[in-house]
C-alpha positions in Angstrom: -13.5 -3.7 86.9 -13.5 -5.9 83.8 -13.2 -4.3 80.4 -15.6 -5.2 77.7 -13.8 -7.2 75.0 -14.7 -8.6 71.6 -13.6 -12.1 70.5 -11.5 -12.9 67.5 -12.3 -16.7 67.5 -10.2 -17.7 64.5 -7.2 -15.8 66.0 -7.7 -17.2 69.5 -7.7 -13.9 71.3 -9.9 -11.2 72.8 -9.5 -7.5 72.1 -10.6 -4.2 73.4 -12.2 -2.3 70.5 -10.6 1.0 69.6 -11.4 2.2 66.0 -11.3 1.0 62.5 -7.6 1.5 62.6 -6.5 -0.6 65.6 -7.7 -2.1 68.8 -6.5 -0.9 72.2 -5.3 -4.1 73.9 -5.3 -7.9 73.2 -5.2 -10.9 75.5 -5.1 -14.5 74.3 -7.8 -17.1 74.9 -7.2 -20.0 77.3 -4.3 -22.2 76.5 -2.9 -19.6 74.1 -0.2 -17.0 74.6 1.0 -13.9 72.7 4.5 -14.1 71.1 6.4 -11.4 69.4 8.7 -11.1 66.4 10.9 -8.3 65.0 12.1 -7.9 61.4 15.8 -7.3 61.4 15.4 -5.7 58.0 11.9 -4.3 58.2 10.0 -4.7 54.9 7.7 -2.0 53.4 4.3 -2.1 54.9 2.6 -3.1 51.7 4.8 -6.2 51.3 5.0 -7.1 55.0 1.7 -8.7 55.3 2.7 -11.5 52.9 5.9 -12.0 54.9 3.9 -12.2 58.1 1.4 -14.6 56.6 4.2 -16.9 55.4 5.9 -16.9 58.8 2.6 -17.6 60.6 1.9 -20.4 58.1 5.3 -21.9 58.7 4.5 -22.3 62.4 1.0 -23.6 61.8 -0.9 -20.3 62.6 -3.5 -18.5 60.5 -3.2 -14.9 59.4 -6.0 -14.2 61.9 -3.5 -14.9 64.7 -1.8 -11.5 64.0 -2.8 -9.3 66.9 -0.2 -6.5 67.1 1.5 -4.3 64.6 4.6 -2.0 65.0 5.3 0.4 62.2 8.1 2.9 61.4 7.4 5.9 59.2 9.8 8.4 57.6 8.5 11.4 59.6 5.8 12.6 61.9 2.6 13.6 60.2 0.0 16.4 60.4 -3.4 15.3 61.5 -4.5 15.3 57.9 -1.5 13.4 56.8 -2.1 10.9 59.6 -5.6 10.4 58.4 -4.5 9.7 54.8 -2.0 7.2 56.1 -4.7 5.4 58.1 -6.9 5.2 55.1 -4.2 3.2 53.3 -3.6 1.1 56.4 -7.3 0.2 56.8 -7.4 -0.9 53.1 -4.5 -3.3 53.8 -6.2 -4.6 56.9 -9.3 -5.4 54.9 -7.3 -7.0 52.2 -5.9 -9.5 54.7 -9.1 -9.9 56.7 -7.8 -8.1 59.8 -10.9 -6.2 60.7 -14.2 -7.3 62.2 -17.6 -5.9 62.0 -18.7 -3.7 64.8 -21.8 -1.8 65.6 -20.7 1.5 63.9 -18.5 -0.2 61.2 -15.4 -2.3 60.8 -13.0 -2.5 63.8 -9.3 -3.1 63.8 -8.3 -6.3 65.5 -4.6 -5.7 65.9 -3.0 -3.2 68.3 -0.7 -0.7 66.7 2.4 1.4 67.5 3.5 3.7 64.7 6.5 6.0 65.2 9.1 8.0 63.2 12.7 7.3 64.0 15.2 10.2 63.9 18.0 10.2 61.4 20.7 7.7 62.5 18.1 5.7 64.5 16.8 3.6 61.7 14.7 6.1 59.9 13.1 4.4 56.8 12.6 5.9 53.4 9.0 4.6 53.4 6.6 3.2 56.0 7.9 -0.2 57.1 6.8 -3.0 59.4 9.2 -3.2 62.4 7.6 -6.0 64.4 4.4 -7.9 65.2 2.6 -9.9 67.8 0.6 -13.1 67.3 -1.0 -15.9 69.2 0.4 -19.4 69.7 -0.6 -22.4 71.8 1.1 -22.4 75.1 1.4 -20.6 78.5 4.0 -18.7 80.3 5.7 -20.4 83.3 4.4 -19.6 86.8 0.9 -18.7 85.6 2.1 -15.4 84.1 -0.3 -13.9 81.5 0.4 -12.4 78.1 -1.0 -9.3 76.5 -0.1 -6.5 74.0 -1.1 -2.9 74.1 -1.3 -0.2 71.4 1.1 2.7 71.7 -0.3 5.8 73.4 0.8 9.4 73.3 -0.2 12.4 75.4 -3.3 13.0 73.3 -6.5 12.4 75.3 -8.8 13.7 72.5 -8.9 13.8 68.8 -7.4 17.1 68.0 -4.3 19.2 68.4 -5.8 21.2 71.2 -6.0 18.1 73.4 -2.3 17.5 73.4 -1.0 17.7 77.1 1.3 20.6 77.6 1.2 21.5 73.9 4.6 22.8 72.7 6.2 22.3 76.1 9.3 20.0 76.0 10.8 21.2 79.2 11.6 18.6 81.8 8.5 19.5 83.7 6.4 19.4 80.5 7.8 16.0 79.5 7.2 14.7 83.0 3.5 15.5 82.8 3.2 14.0 79.4 4.9 10.8 80.5 2.8 10.6 83.6 -0.5 10.8 81.6 0.7 8.2 79.1 1.9 5.7 81.8 -1.2 6.2 83.9 -3.3 5.5 80.8 -1.6 2.3 79.7 -0.8 0.8 83.1 -4.3 1.8 84.3 -5.9 -0.4 81.6 -4.1 -3.6 82.7 -6.5 -4.7 85.5 -9.4 -4.5 83.2 -7.7 -7.0 80.9 -7.2 -9.4 83.8 -3.4 -8.8 83.8 -1.1 -6.7 85.9 2.4 -5.1 85.8 3.7 -8.4 87.1 2.9 -9.8 83.6 4.9 -7.1 81.8 8.0 -8.3 79.9 8.7 -5.2 77.7 8.3 -1.5 78.2 8.9 0.7 75.1 9.4 4.5 75.1 9.4 6.6 72.0 10.6 10.2 72.3 13.5 12.4 71.2 13.9 14.3 74.4 16.1 12.6 77.0 13.9 10.9 79.6 16.4 10.8 82.5 14.7 13.6 84.5 11.4 11.7 84.8 12.3 8.1 84.0 12.4 6.9 87.6 9.3 8.7 88.9 6.9 8.5 85.9 7.9 5.5 83.9 9.6 3.0 86.3 7.7 3.7 89.5 4.3 2.6 88.1 5.9 -0.8 87.1 6.7 -1.8 90.6 9.0 -4.9 90.7 9.0 -4.9 86.9 11.0 -1.7 86.9 14.0 -4.0 87.0 13.4 -4.8 83.4 14.4 -1.3 82.4 13.0 0.2 79.2 13.6 0.1 75.5 14.1 3.7 74.5 13.6 4.3 70.8 14.9 7.6 69.5 11.8 8.3 67.6 8.9 10.7 67.4 5.2 9.7 67.9 3.4 9.7 64.5 1.6 13.0 64.9 3.4 16.3 64.9 3.7 18.0 68.3 3.0 14.8 70.2 6.2 14.2 72.1 6.0 11.0 74.2 4.6 7.6 73.4 4.9 4.3 75.2 3.6 0.7 75.0 3.7 -2.4 77.1 3.8 -6.1 76.3 3.8 -9.4 78.2 4.9 -12.1 75.8 5.8 -15.8 75.8 8.9 -15.3 73.6 10.5 -13.0 71.1 11.8 -14.0 67.6 14.1 -12.1 65.2 13.4 -12.7 61.6 
């Protein structure tokens, strides 16, 4: 089943609408691919967009090519605090032309992962931009496709009551949380016209050691790509009491800035 997507013509990609804050997934248009970059010294969010614009300009790409955002915040937030953070975020997206008009209002056209590192794991003093994805001309070898997904936590609904196994960080509780998240993000891939064979990066964000469920709930759904392993970030999802987050990418290349 094909997922309905919107087109960001000037950025050379298609995206699955999510909200005014972010989109769910992005795939490039024909003859384009998604690349990824990480800031070794992540700049504050408010200044990062200018740095991203300058980098994209240096490689001949417009700001509209930005299609994925990875943020780090000082601590996990309440639902109200998360809402206030998102208001500021959307204002920045509008400032840089990174939203599109949708039927019910503006839509975010970049994916987003937003997590809070623990002390000793790169916790910032203020929200910072860790990395970003963008489109470039090119293709992956062997016909592999590229894509980027937003981070997903075990929160099917909009409120605290929808958190899976709320308050349960036992191995069994974490296993169920991880299963739901991985089923959600891996399950979206066929609708994008990609598969786990196109995955190049698997990121996990949690503070509870994942070894009891890593093989069965995280690696098993990846099939042959389980051999890539995972990047485990010792960080909390952005909303208090959400305990497990993950995202996937399939990229042409990675750059460290």
